[in-house]
C-alpha positions in Angstrom: -30.6 -17.7 11.3 -29.5 -14.6 10.2 -27.8 -15.5 7.1 -30.6 -14.3 4.9 -29.5 -10.6 4.8 -25.6 -11.6 4.3 -26.9 -14.0 1.4 -29.2 -11.4 -0.1 -26.5 -8.6 -0.2 -23.8 -11.4 -1.8 -26.5 -12.1 -4.5 -27.0 -8.2 -5.2 -23.6 -7.8 -5.5 -23.1 -10.8 -7.7 -25.7 -9.7 -10.2 -24.2 -6.0 -10.3 -20.9 -7.8 -11.3 -22.2 -10.1 -13.7 -24.5 -7.7 -15.6 -22.8 -4.4 -15.3 -20.7 -3.2 -18.4 -17.1 -2.6 -17.3 -14.8 -0.3 -19.1 -11.1 -2.3 -18.8 -7.9 -0.1 -19.3 -5.9 -3.2 -21.0 -3.0 -1.4 -21.5 -2.9 -0.4 -17.7 -3.6 -3.9 -16.7 -0.7 -5.1 -18.9 1.6 -2.9 -17.4 0.5 -4.1 -13.8 1.0 -7.4 -14.8 4.5 -7.0 -16.4 5.4 -5.1 -13.4 6.0 -1.6 -15.4 5.8 1.3 -13.0 3.6 4.4 -13.9 4.8 7.4 -11.8 1.5 9.1 -11.6 -0.2 6.9 -9.3 2.9 6.5 -7.4 3.4 10.4 -6.3 1.9 11.2 -2.9 0.5 14.9 -2.6 2.5 16.6 0.4 -0.3 18.0 1.9 -1.8 14.7 2.5 1.3 13.7 4.3 1.1 16.9 6.5 -2.4 16.2 7.0 -1.8 12.6 8.6 1.5 13.2 9.7 0.2 13.8 13.5 -1.2 10.4 13.7 2.1 8.4 12.8 4.5 7.7 15.8 8.1 8.6 15.0 10.5 5.8 13.9 12.6 4.2 16.7 15.8 2.8 14.9 
């Protein structure tokens, strides 16, 4: 017992993946597979770092 809800959710997700139209960026996929870096996605906003810096423990070397 109890598997019905999980199975129903898996079925729903599978149908969504099967019938949804996908807009694939093949150029970005090729760059990722070939290991080419995209500097736009590697940049981290300094405000985000300041926001979360209080939660990080300082490194002890």
